[in-house]
C-alpha positions as CSV (number, residue, x, y, z in Angstrom):
1,M,-13.7,1.5,1.7
2,G,-16.0,2.3,4.6
3,L,-14.0,5.4,5.6
4,K,-15.7,8.7,4.8
5,K,-13.6,11.6,3.7
6,G,-13.6,14.4,6.2
7,S,-14.5,12.2,9.1
8,K,-12.4,12.4,12.2
9,I,-10.6,9.2,11.4
10,N,-9.2,10.7,8.2
11,R,-7.8,13.7,10.1
12,L,-5.1,11.8,12.0
13,G,-1.9,13.6,12.7
14,S,1.4,12.5,11.3
15,T,2.4,10.9,14.7
16,Q,-0.9,8.9,14.8
17,Q,-0.4,7.8,11.2
18,K,3.1,6.7,11.9
19,I,2.0,4.7,15.0
20,I,-0.7,2.9,13.0
21,L,1.8,2.1,10.2
22,L,4.4,1.0,12.7
23,I,2.0,-1.4,14.5
24,F,0.9,-2.6,11.0
25,G,4.6,-3.1,10.2
26,G,4.8,-5.3,13.3
27,I,2.1,-7.4,11.8
28,G,4.3,-7.6,8.7
29,L,6.9,-9.4,10.7
30,S,4.8,-12.5,10.8
31,L,4.4,-12.3,7.1
32,A,8.1,-11.9,6.3
33,K,9.2,-14.8,4.1
34,T,12.9,-14.6,4.8
35,P,15.1,-13.6,7.7
36,K,16.5,-10.7,5.6
37,Q,13.0,-9.3,5.1
38,Y,12.2,-9.9,8.8
39,F,15.3,-7.9,10.0
40,R,14.7,-5.1,7.4
41,V,11.2,-4.6,8.9
42,I,12.6,-4.6,12.4
43,R,15.3,-2.1,11.6
44,A,12.9,0.3,9.8
45,T,10.3,0.0,12.6
46,A,12.9,0.7,15.4
47,D,14.3,3.7,13.6
48,E,10.8,5.2,13.1
49,W,9.8,4.7,16.8
50,K,12.9,6.6,17.9
51,K,11.9,9.6,15.7
52,I,8.6,10.1,17.6
53,N,8.6,12.6,20.5
54,R,7.6,11.0,23.8
55,Q,4.9,13.5,24.6
56,S,3.5,13.4,21.1
57,L,3.5,9.6,21.3
58,E,1.4,9.5,24.5
59,K,-1.1,12.0,23.1
60,A,-1.4,10.2,19.8
61,I,-1.8,6.8,21.5
62,T,-4.6,8.2,23.7
63,S,-6.3,9.6,20.7
64,L,-6.0,6.3,18.7
65,Y,-7.6,4.4,21.7
66,K,-10.5,6.9,21.7
67,S,-10.9,6.5,17.9
68,R,-10.9,2.8,18.4
69,L,-8.1,2.3,15.9
70,I,-5.9,0.4,18.4
71,K,-6.7,-1.6,21.5
72,E,-4.7,-3.3,24.3
73,Q,-4.2,-7.0,24.3
74,E,-3.1,-8.8,27.5
75,N,-0.3,-11.3,27.0
76,T,0.1,-14.5,29.0
77,D,2.8,-12.9,31.1
78,G,0.5,-10.0,32.2
79,S,2.1,-7.4,29.9
80,L,0.1,-5.4,27.4
81,T,0.5,-5.1,23.7
82,M,-1.0,-2.5,21.4
83,V,-2.8,-4.1,18.4
84,L,-4.8,-2.7,15.5
85,T,-8.5,-3.1,15.5
86,E,-10.2,-4.0,12.2
87,K,-10.9,-0.3,11.8
88,G,-7.2,0.4,12.4
89,K,-6.1,-2.3,9.9
90,K,-8.2,-0.6,7.2
91,K,-6.7,2.7,8.1
92,A,-3.2,1.3,7.9
93,L,-4.0,-0.2,4.5
94,T,-5.3,3.2,3.4
95,F,-2.0,4.9,4.4
96,N,-0.1,2.2,2.6
97,I,-2.2,2.5,-0.6
98,D,-1.7,6.3,-0.5
99,N,2.1,5.9,-0.2
100,I,2.7,3.1,-2.6
101,E,5.4,3.6,-5.2
102,I,7.1,1.6,-8.0
103,G,10.8,1.6,-7.7
104,K,12.9,2.4,-10.8
105,P,15.8,-0.1,-11.3
106,K,19.2,1.2,-12.5
107,I,18.9,-1.0,-15.5
108,W,15.6,-1.7,-17.3
109,D,15.0,-5.4,-17.8
110,K,13.3,-4.7,-21.2
111,K,10.0,-6.2,-20.1
112,W,6.6,-4.5,-20.0
113,R,4.1,-5.0,-17.2
114,L,0.4,-4.8,-18.3
115,V,-2.6,-4.6,-16.0
116,L,-5.8,-5.6,-17.7
117,F,-9.2,-5.4,-16.1
118,D,-12.9,-5.9,-16.8
119,I,-14.5,-4.7,-13.6
120,P,-18.4,-4.9,-13.6
121,E,-20.5,-1.7,-13.2
122,K,-21.5,-2.7,-9.7
123,H,-17.9,-2.1,-8.7
124,K,-17.6,1.1,-10.7
125,R,-16.0,3.0,-7.7
126,A,-13.2,0.4,-7.4
127,R,-12.7,0.5,-11.2
128,E,-12.3,4.3,-11.3
129,T,-10.1,4.2,-8.2
130,L,-7.9,1.5,-9.8
131,R,-7.5,3.7,-12.9
132,E,-6.6,6.7,-10.8
133,I,-4.0,4.7,-8.7
134,L,-2.4,3.2,-11.9
135,R,-2.0,6.7,-13.4
136,K,-0.6,8.0,-10.1
137,L,1.9,5.2,-10.1
138,G,3.1,6.2,-13.6
139,F,1.3,3.6,-15.7
140,Y,0.4,4.6,-19.3
141,K,-3.2,4.1,-20.4
142,Y,-2.7,1.7,-23.3
143,Q,-6.4,1.1,-23.8
144,E,-9.5,2.0,-21.7
145,S,-8.9,-0.9,-19.3
146,V,-5.3,-1.8,-20.1
147,F,-2.3,0.0,-18.5
148,V,1.4,-0.5,-19.1
149,H,4.5,0.1,-17.0
150,P,8.2,-0.8,-17.8
151,Y,9.3,-1.6,-14.2
152,P,8.7,-4.6,-11.9
153,C,5.5,-3.9,-9.9
154,H,4.0,-7.3,-9.2
155,D,3.8,-6.9,-5.4
156,E,2.4,-3.4,-5.7
157,I,-0.4,-4.4,-8.1
158,N,-1.2,-7.5,-6.0
159,F,-1.5,-5.3,-2.9
160,I,-3.9,-2.9,-4.8
161,I,-6.0,-5.9,-6.1
162,E,-6.3,-7.4,-2.7
163,Y,-7.0,-4.0,-1.0
164,F,-10.0,-3.4,-3.3
165,N,-11.0,-7.1,-3.4
166,I,-11.0,-7.2,-7.3
167,R,-8.9,-10.2,-8.0
168,L,-11.6,-11.8,-10.1
169,Y,-11.6,-8.9,-12.6
170,V,-7.9,-8.0,-12.9
171,R,-5.1,-9.8,-14.8
172,T,-1.4,-8.9,-15.1
173,I,1.0,-9.8,-17.9
174,T,4.7,-9.4,-18.2
175,A,5.6,-9.1,-21.9
176,D,9.0,-9.1,-23.7
177,S,7.7,-6.8,-26.5
178,L,4.8,-4.7,-27.5
179,D,3.9,-3.5,-31.1
180,N,4.3,0.2,-30.3
181,E,7.4,-0.2,-28.1
182,L,9.2,2.8,-29.5
183,H,6.3,5.1,-28.6
184,L,6.2,3.7,-25.0
185,K,10.0,4.0,-24.6
186,K,9.7,7.7,-25.5
187,I,6.8,8.1,-23.0
188,F,8.8,6.4,-20.2
189,R,12.1,8.0,-21.3
190,I,13.9,4.7,-21.6
191,S,16.2,3.3,-24.3
């Protein structure tokens, strides 16, 4: 992804990570499709800002400026706004990809979500990382390049596909039944 493990950018403190994600969350406001989503993001963002110690906040912001993850943008009224640089956006996406989870609904809708991929050798790193992320998310390896999960995960999978820029090579299917469903139900502990 362009970010090397062990580099200074990967060693951000929790306050710095939180600031980047909160600024990134602000970007999410413009992408909210409904007023309900918009206000949910605002509420969550405001609560998280309150949790950050003022002194830690100032030190973290200074460090983020030095790392060129954020920059100031002057508004028409003369005020300044913190915005993520391209480098900061990549870092925010990395944090999001590391924290992505698939929620478990109270009642299973009796559908199976399959992720199928045929990623060329020139994108081997993305292919291996996709497999690793799918396993981490609780997917079952159905075949070498086919993974299955019982719960809704369309948004999460689309985020991963976009993050790694592999849309051409990945397909998703929602199925009502699979031939070895009893085995899968046992694996996922569902009835």
